[in-house]
DOKE-259065 format. One record per residue (C-alpha): residue number from 1; residue in three letters; y, x, z. Coordinates in pm, 1 decimal, padded with zeros to 6 digits. Each point is the difference from the previous one (the first is absolute). Layout:
N
<r mifi="NUM" martor="ALA" north="Y" east="X" up="Z"/>
...
***
This chain:
85
<r mifi="1" martor="UNK" north="-00205.8" east="00524.4" up="01048.2"/>
<r mifi="2" martor="UNK" north="00321.3" east="00151.0" up="00010.8"/>
<r mifi="3" martor="UNK" north="00075.8" east="00379.5" up="00073.0"/>
<r mifi="4" martor="UNK" north="00319.6" east="00200.0" up="00046.1"/>
<r mifi="5" martor="UNK" north="00059.6" east="00207.2" up="-00331.9"/>
<r mifi="6" martor="UNK" north="00352.3" east="00167.0" up="00014.2"/>
<r mifi="7" martor="UNK" north="00358.3" east="-00064.1" up="00092.8"/>
<r mifi="8" martor="UNK" north="00292.6" east="00017.1" up="-00239.0"/>
<r mifi="9" martor="UNK" north="00362.0" east="-00025.9" up="00118.5"/>
<r mifi="10" martor="UNK" north="-00120.2" east="-00128.7" up="00339.3"/>
<r mifi="11" martor="UNK" north="-00202.8" east="-00284.5" up="-00166.7"/>
<r mifi="12" martor="UNK" north="-00372.1" east="00005.2" up="00071.4"/>
<r mifi="13" martor="UNK" north="-00245.9" east="-00064.8" up="-00273.2"/>
<r mifi="14" martor="UNK" north="-00362.5" east="-00107.8" up="00035.6"/>
<r mifi="15" martor="UNK" north="-00295.8" east="-00003.5" up="-00228.4"/>
<r mifi="16" martor="UNK" north="-00220.8" east="-00293.3" up="00041.6"/>
<r mifi="17" martor="UNK" north="-00345.2" east="-00065.6" up="-00142.0"/>
<r mifi="18" martor="UNK" north="-00234.7" east="-00313.6" up="00039.4"/>
<r mifi="19" martor="UNK" north="-00303.8" east="-00162.6" up="-00140.5"/>
<r mifi="20" martor="UNK" north="-00116.0" east="-00355.0" up="00046.6"/>
<r mifi="21" martor="UNK" north="-00147.3" east="-00314.8" up="-00150.9"/>
<r mifi="22" martor="UNK" north="00218.1" east="-00271.1" up="-00192.3"/>
<r mifi="23" martor="UNK" north="-00052.8" east="-00344.9" up="-00105.0"/>
<r mifi="24" martor="UNK" north="00160.3" east="-00105.0" up="-00329.7"/>
<r mifi="25" martor="UNK" north="00068.5" east="-00348.8" up="-00132.5"/>
<r mifi="26" martor="UNK" north="-00040.4" east="00070.3" up="-00363.8"/>
<r mifi="27" martor="UNK" north="-00253.5" east="00246.9" up="-00174.9"/>
<r mifi="28" martor="UNK" north="00216.7" east="00007.8" up="-00311.6"/>
<r mifi="29" martor="UNK" north="00312.6" east="00216.0" up="00040.6"/>
<r mifi="30" martor="UNK" north="00211.2" east="00171.3" up="-00261.9"/>
<r mifi="31" martor="UNK" north="-00256.4" east="-00047.1" up="-00256.2"/>
<r mifi="32" martor="UNK" north="-00262.6" east="00159.6" up="00202.5"/>
<r mifi="33" martor="UNK" north="-00327.9" east="-00194.2" up="00122.6"/>
<r mifi="34" martor="UNK" north="-00036.9" east="00135.4" up="00349.9"/>
<r mifi="35" martor="UNK" north="-00329.8" east="-00195.3" up="00033.8"/>
<r mifi="36" martor="UNK" north="00003.4" east="-00041.2" up="00384.1"/>
<r mifi="37" martor="UNK" north="00216.2" east="-00180.4" up="00236.0"/>
<r mifi="38" martor="UNK" north="-00068.4" east="00287.2" up="00250.4"/>
<r mifi="39" martor="UNK" north="00156.5" east="00341.2" up="-00060.1"/>
<r mifi="40" martor="UNK" north="00045.6" east="00317.4" up="00187.4"/>
<r mifi="41" martor="UNK" north="00351.3" east="00107.3" up="00045.3"/>
<r mifi="42" martor="UNK" north="00104.6" east="00368.7" up="00029.2"/>
<r mifi="43" martor="UNK" north="00347.6" east="00114.3" up="00075.9"/>
<r mifi="44" martor="UNK" north="00213.0" east="00313.8" up="00042.8"/>
<r mifi="45" martor="UNK" north="00349.1" east="00020.0" up="00066.6"/>
<r mifi="46" martor="UNK" north="00319.9" east="00184.8" up="00117.5"/>
<r mifi="47" martor="UNK" north="00221.0" east="-00182.4" up="00258.5"/>
<r mifi="48" martor="UNK" north="00352.4" east="00096.1" up="00097.9"/>
<r mifi="49" martor="UNK" north="00104.3" east="-00111.8" up="00362.2"/>
<r mifi="50" martor="UNK" north="00374.4" east="-00066.7" up="00010.8"/>
<r mifi="51" martor="UNK" north="-00014.6" east="-00147.2" up="00347.3"/>
<r mifi="52" martor="UNK" north="00014.1" east="-00385.3" up="-00043.3"/>
<r mifi="53" martor="UNK" north="-00074.3" east="00039.5" up="-00377.0"/>
<r mifi="54" martor="UNK" north="-00324.8" east="00138.5" up="-00172.4"/>
<r mifi="55" martor="UNK" north="-00017.2" east="00081.9" up="-00359.1"/>
<r mifi="56" martor="UNK" north="-00352.9" east="00038.5" up="-00146.7"/>
<r mifi="57" martor="UNK" north="-00144.7" east="00098.3" up="-00333.3"/>
<r mifi="58" martor="UNK" north="-00363.2" east="-00077.8" up="-00042.6"/>
<r mifi="59" martor="UNK" north="-00276.4" east="00024.2" up="-00246.0"/>
<r mifi="60" martor="UNK" north="-00263.8" east="-00277.3" up="00031.1"/>
<r mifi="61" martor="UNK" north="-00339.0" east="-00020.3" up="-00165.0"/>
<r mifi="62" martor="UNK" north="-00223.9" east="-00298.3" up="-00021.7"/>
<r mifi="63" martor="UNK" north="-00357.6" east="00019.2" up="-00110.3"/>
<r mifi="64" martor="UNK" north="-00334.9" east="-00183.6" up="00065.6"/>
<r mifi="65" martor="UNK" north="-00161.8" east="00332.6" up="00047.4"/>
<r mifi="66" martor="UNK" north="-00253.0" east="-00049.7" up="-00291.4"/>
<r mifi="67" martor="UNK" north="-00181.4" east="-00299.2" up="00173.9"/>
<r mifi="68" martor="UNK" north="00071.4" east="-00211.9" up="-00309.1"/>
<r mifi="69" martor="UNK" north="00066.9" east="00084.1" up="-00357.1"/>
<r mifi="70" martor="UNK" north="00258.2" east="00046.9" up="-00146.9"/>
<r mifi="71" martor="UNK" north="00202.7" east="00191.4" up="00267.2"/>
<r mifi="72" martor="UNK" north="00318.4" east="00093.9" up="-00180.3"/>
<r mifi="73" martor="UNK" north="00191.9" east="00027.8" up="00316.5"/>
<r mifi="74" martor="UNK" north="00380.5" east="-00062.3" up="00068.0"/>
<r mifi="75" martor="UNK" north="00276.1" east="00266.5" up="00093.7"/>
<r mifi="76" martor="UNK" north="00339.6" east="-00079.7" up="00143.7"/>
<r mifi="77" martor="UNK" north="00290.1" east="00213.2" up="00101.5"/>
<r mifi="78" martor="UNK" north="00230.4" east="-00198.0" up="00246.3"/>
<r mifi="79" martor="UNK" north="00330.1" east="00080.8" up="00157.0"/>
<r mifi="80" martor="UNK" north="00082.9" east="-00184.4" up="00304.5"/>
<r mifi="81" martor="UNK" north="00282.5" east="-00022.3" up="00253.0"/>
<r mifi="82" martor="UNK" north="-00068.4" east="-00157.7" up="00347.8"/>
<r mifi="83" martor="UNK" north="00285.8" east="-00050.5" up="00253.9"/>
<r mifi="84" martor="UNK" north="-00061.4" east="-00086.3" up="00366.4"/>
<r mifi="85" martor="UNK" north="00215.5" east="-00267.2" up="00149.5"/>
***
């Protein structure tokens, strides 16, 4: 979901949030045993709409929600630039 947040120098910014299910190939990642191929993905982000270009900063968390032990989870911060053409 994406919601209008504010505008700065005529650039609209949006807050986005989402939750879903993810399937991963490997259960070992970065020295962590995720113990399951099925993970829940939570994300929150801030998106700048520059017309035909979007710039987004997101925090993404993966976890198996405690269905299997261990459940160390993984956290990522991503910066993306997308241009429509």
